[in-house]
KOLTIDREN-568718 format. One record per residue (C-alpha): residue in one letter; x, y, z. Coordinates in nm, 4 decimals, padded with zeros to 6 digits. Layout:
N
<rec type="a" x="X" y="Y" z="Z"/>
...
END
This chain:
164
<rec type="m" x="05.2310" y="06.4320" z="03.4490"/>
<rec type="p" x="04.9966" y="06.1995" z="03.6394"/>
<rec type="t" x="04.8804" y="06.3306" z="03.9751"/>
<rec type="g" x="05.0274" y="06.0310" z="04.1619"/>
<rec type="t" x="05.3866" y="06.1116" z="04.0618"/>
<rec type="t" x="05.6136" y="06.4038" z="04.1215"/>
<rec type="r" x="05.9292" y="06.4710" z="03.9282"/>
<rec type="i" x="06.2222" y="06.6917" z="04.0299"/>
<rec type="r" x="06.4212" y="06.8163" z="03.7325"/>
<rec type="l" x="06.7982" y="06.7963" z="03.7693"/>
<rec type="r" x="07.0535" y="07.0091" z="03.5962"/>
<rec type="p" x="07.3550" y="06.8131" z="03.4800"/>
<rec type="a" x="07.6635" y="06.8560" z="03.6941"/>
<rec type="n" x="07.8911" y="07.1001" z="03.5176"/>
<rec type="n" x="08.2044" y="06.8859" z="03.5374"/>
<rec type="s" x="08.3082" y="06.8997" z="03.1729"/>
<rec type="r" x="08.6530" y="07.0374" z="03.1006"/>
<rec type="v" x="08.5155" y="07.2368" z="02.8081"/>
<rec type="p" x="08.1930" y="07.4281" z="02.8832"/>
<rec type="f" x="07.8845" y="07.4056" z="02.6636"/>
<rec type="w" x="07.9518" y="07.7253" z="02.4690"/>
<rec type="g" x="08.3124" y="07.6174" z="02.4175"/>
<rec type="q" x="08.1955" y="07.2868" z="02.2710"/>
<rec type="m" x="07.9518" y="07.4708" z="02.0467"/>
<rec type="a" x="08.2281" y="07.7111" z="01.9332"/>
<rec type="i" x="08.4520" y="07.4161" z="01.8464"/>
<rec type="g" x="08.1669" y="07.2645" z="01.6459"/>
<rec type="f" x="08.0935" y="07.5883" z="01.4607"/>
<rec type="f" x="08.4632" y="07.6454" z="01.3806"/>
<rec type="w" x="08.4790" y="07.2897" z="01.2511"/>
<rec type="l" x="08.1641" y="07.3498" z="01.0442"/>
<rec type="a" x="08.3050" y="07.6734" z="00.8986"/>
<rec type="y" x="08.6331" y="07.5002" z="00.8132"/>
<rec type="v" x="08.4538" y="07.2138" z="00.6371"/>
<rec type="l" x="08.2200" y="07.4453" z="00.4451"/>
<rec type="f" x="08.5120" y="07.6657" z="00.3408"/>
<rec type="g" x="08.6972" y="07.3562" z="00.2180"/>
<rec type="m" x="08.3921" y="07.2333" z="00.0282"/>
<rec type="f" x="08.3227" y="07.5578" z="-00.1559"/>
<rec type="s" x="08.6771" y="07.6634" z="-00.2294"/>
<rec type="n" x="08.8273" y="07.5372" z="-00.5537"/>
<rec type="t" x="09.1799" y="07.5158" z="-00.4222"/>
<rec type="g" x="09.3464" y="07.1937" z="-00.3158"/>
<rec type="a" x="09.3293" y="06.8439" z="-00.4456"/>
<rec type="q" x="08.9837" y="06.7458" z="-00.5617"/>
<rec type="d" x="09.0695" y="06.3787" z="-00.5182"/>
<rec type="y" x="08.9771" y="06.4079" z="-00.1494"/>
<rec type="h" x="08.6540" y="06.6033" z="-00.1968"/>
<rec type="f" x="08.4506" y="06.3140" z="-00.0513"/>
<rec type="l" x="08.6317" y="06.3676" z="00.2805"/>
<rec type="h" x="08.4642" y="06.7064" z="00.3091"/>
<rec type="w" x="08.1270" y="06.5326" z="00.3102"/>
<rec type="v" x="08.2487" y="06.2809" z="00.5686"/>
<rec type="f" x="08.3742" y="06.5595" z="00.7957"/>
<rec type="l" x="08.0506" y="06.7532" z="00.7424"/>
<rec type="v" x="07.8532" y="06.4525" z="00.8683"/>
<rec type="f" x="08.0901" y="06.4164" z="01.1665"/>
<rec type="t" x="08.0491" y="06.7870" z="01.2433"/>
<rec type="l" x="07.6704" y="06.7677" z="01.2402"/>
<rec type="v" x="07.6759" y="06.4532" z="01.4562"/>
<rec type="y" x="07.9085" y="06.6260" z="01.7054"/>
<rec type="l" x="07.6906" y="06.9381" z="01.7243"/>
<rec type="g" x="07.3804" y="06.7219" z="01.7679"/>
<rec type="y" x="07.5474" y="06.5213" z="02.0442"/>
<rec type="v" x="07.6494" y="06.8373" z="02.2311"/>
<rec type="l" x="07.2993" y="06.9828" z="02.2012"/>
<rec type="v" x="07.1250" y="06.6632" z="02.3119"/>
<rec type="n" x="07.3484" y="06.6240" z="02.6171"/>
<rec type="n" x="07.3343" y="06.9857" z="02.7306"/>
<rec type="a" x="07.0013" y="07.1291" z="02.6204"/>
<rec type="p" x="06.6539" y="06.9935" z="02.7033"/>
<rec type="i" x="06.5634" y="06.9381" z="02.3371"/>
<rec type="f" x="06.3729" y="06.6148" z="02.3995"/>
<rec type="g" x="06.2286" y="06.7158" z="02.7368"/>
<rec type="t" x="06.3721" y="06.6657" z="03.0824"/>
<rec type="q" x="06.6555" y="06.4142" z="03.0641"/>
<rec type="s" x="06.7800" y="06.4195" z="03.4243"/>
<rec type="y" x="06.5295" y="06.3850" z="03.7049"/>
<rec type="l" x="06.4345" y="06.2310" z="04.0371"/>
<rec type="e" x="06.0800" y="06.1011" z="04.0449"/>
<rec type="f" x="05.8771" y="05.9951" z="04.3468"/>
<rec type="t" x="05.6040" y="05.7529" z="04.2413"/>
<rec type="p" x="05.3687" y="05.5857" z="04.4900"/>
<rec type="g" x="05.5984" y="05.2839" z="04.5327"/>
<rec type="y" x="05.9332" y="05.3800" z="04.3804"/>
<rec type="i" x="06.2081" y="05.6381" z="04.3670"/>
<rec type="v" x="06.3339" y="05.6735" z="04.0098"/>
<rec type="h" x="06.6634" y="05.8445" z="03.9268"/>
<rec type="k" x="06.7500" y="05.9234" z="03.5635"/>
<rec type="n" x="07.0893" y="06.0820" z="03.5188"/>
<rec type="g" x="07.0799" y="06.1765" z="03.1513"/>
<rec type="l" x="06.9699" y="06.0842" z="02.8024"/>
<rec type="f" x="07.2098" y="05.7971" z="02.7395"/>
<rec type="r" x="07.2097" y="05.6635" z="03.0951"/>
<rec type="p" x="06.9770" y="05.3978" z="03.2373"/>
<rec type="k" x="06.7185" y="05.4668" z="03.5048"/>
<rec type="q" x="06.7880" y="05.3632" z="03.8625"/>
<rec type="v" x="06.4684" y="05.2377" z="04.0239"/>
<rec type="f" x="06.4455" y="05.1920" z="04.4005"/>
<rec type="a" x="06.1365" y="05.0027" z="04.5147"/>
<rec type="a" x="06.0014" y="05.1097" z="04.8535"/>
<rec type="e" x="05.9845" y="04.7501" z="04.9780"/>
<rec type="n" x="06.3584" y="04.7056" z="04.9062"/>
<rec type="i" x="06.4680" y="05.0233" z="05.0878"/>
<rec type="s" x="06.5767" y="04.9833" z="05.4498"/>
<rec type="a" x="06.6615" y="05.3488" z="05.5268"/>
<rec type="l" x="06.7012" y="05.6925" z="05.3734"/>
<rec type="e" x="06.9672" y="05.9466" z="05.4694"/>
<rec type="l" x="06.9018" y="06.3018" z="05.3579"/>
<rec type="k" x="07.2094" y="06.5204" z="05.3852"/>
<rec type="p" x="07.2603" y="06.8680" z="05.2373"/>
<rec type="l" x="07.4304" y="06.7456" z="04.9186"/>
<rec type="v" x="07.3447" y="06.3752" z="04.8993"/>
<rec type="l" x="07.0522" y="06.1383" z="04.9382"/>
<rec type="r" x="07.1669" y="05.7942" z="05.0460"/>
<rec type="v" x="06.9353" y="05.5052" z="04.9743"/>
<rec type="r" x="07.0160" y="05.1995" z="05.1860"/>
<rec type="q" x="06.8712" y="04.8813" z="05.0481"/>
<rec type="k" x="06.7818" y="04.5693" z="05.2429"/>
<rec type="d" x="07.0454" y="04.3669" z="05.0581"/>
<rec type="g" x="07.3195" y="04.5969" z="05.1944"/>
<rec type="e" x="07.3702" y="04.8118" z="04.8859"/>
<rec type="i" x="07.4036" y="05.1870" z="04.9386"/>
<rec type="y" x="07.3277" y="05.4286" z="04.6561"/>
<rec type="a" x="07.4307" y="05.7930" z="04.6867"/>
<rec type="l" x="07.2335" y="06.0356" z="04.4727"/>
<rec type="n" x="07.4115" y="06.3673" z="04.4182"/>
<rec type="l" x="07.1861" y="06.6585" z="04.5132"/>
<rec type="r" x="07.4115" y="06.9295" z="04.3710"/>
<rec type="e" x="07.2093" y="06.8900" z="04.0531"/>
<rec type="v" x="06.8921" y="07.0064" z="04.2298"/>
<rec type="k" x="06.8991" y="07.3789" z="04.1576"/>
<rec type="g" x="06.6807" y="07.6477" z="04.3089"/>
<rec type="k" x="06.5574" y="07.7110" z="04.6600"/>
<rec type="m" x="06.1953" y="07.6132" z="04.5908"/>
<rec type="r" x="06.2975" y="07.2955" z="04.4090"/>
<rec type="k" x="06.5227" y="07.1941" z="04.7000"/>
<rec type="m" x="06.2452" y="07.2550" z="04.9513"/>
<rec type="s" x="06.0001" y="07.0584" z="04.7377"/>
<rec type="f" x="06.2499" y="06.7742" z="04.7060"/>
<rec type="r" x="06.3087" y="06.7554" z="05.0826"/>
<rec type="e" x="05.9338" y="06.7527" z="05.1440"/>
<rec type="q" x="05.8840" y="06.4725" z="04.8929"/>
<rec type="v" x="06.1551" y="06.2629" z="05.0590"/>
<rec type="r" x="05.9884" y="06.3152" z="05.3981"/>
<rec type="d" x="05.6469" y="06.2210" z="05.2556"/>
<rec type="f" x="05.7862" y="05.9122" z="05.0820"/>
<rec type="a" x="05.9598" y="05.7946" z="05.4015"/>
<rec type="a" x="05.6476" y="05.8559" z="05.6115"/>
<rec type="k" x="05.4179" y="05.6833" z="05.3633"/>
<rec type="h" x="05.6310" y="05.3673" z="05.3542"/>
<rec type="n" x="05.7412" y="05.3740" z="05.7215"/>
<rec type="l" x="06.1081" y="05.4099" z="05.6293"/>
<rec type="p" x="06.3579" y="05.5459" z="05.8809"/>
<rec type="l" x="06.4768" y="05.8854" z="05.7642"/>
<rec type="q" x="06.7968" y="06.0318" z="05.8994"/>
<rec type="e" x="06.7985" y="06.3977" z="05.8073"/>
<rec type="i" x="07.0744" y="06.6501" z="05.8556"/>
<rec type="s" x="06.9436" y="06.9982" z="05.7839"/>
<rec type="p" x="07.1561" y="07.2355" z="05.5746"/>
<rec type="a" x="07.1739" y="07.4881" z="05.8618"/>
<rec type="a" x="07.3085" y="07.2270" z="06.1048"/>
<rec type="a" x="07.5749" y="07.1130" z="05.8605"/>
<rec type="v" x="07.7319" y="07.4593" z="05.8298"/>
END
């Protein structure tokens, strides 16, 4: 990473109805079922090509689950503080949100949310529940303070102790 940028890794919010290991179990049961159907000689052989189709679907599903839940291709969810921007990336298949310092009118740092108020009136709320770990949270808060001070942005901060 270049020395002028800092990146805070985010863990995806665990809001899926089926947890990661449950999704993997479904995929492996599906894979076992397809392989059993392919290598057994019972049943109609007229539909044998469907086994190959379902095998491809199974592998695509397992790959999709792994890519979305495991950092196979590096960090996929992050907040990055560059010299002139705040960049928020919420996952592999999601676009980056870029907030230029000259377009930000104010920052609100609350215990579980960072609100970015833009000069055009837009308000973006970045969920901080994805920032895991005490040291990472402290580092994040310090980076927000530094960014606001560097660009002379008003920072309204509510400390976690005061919110309880």
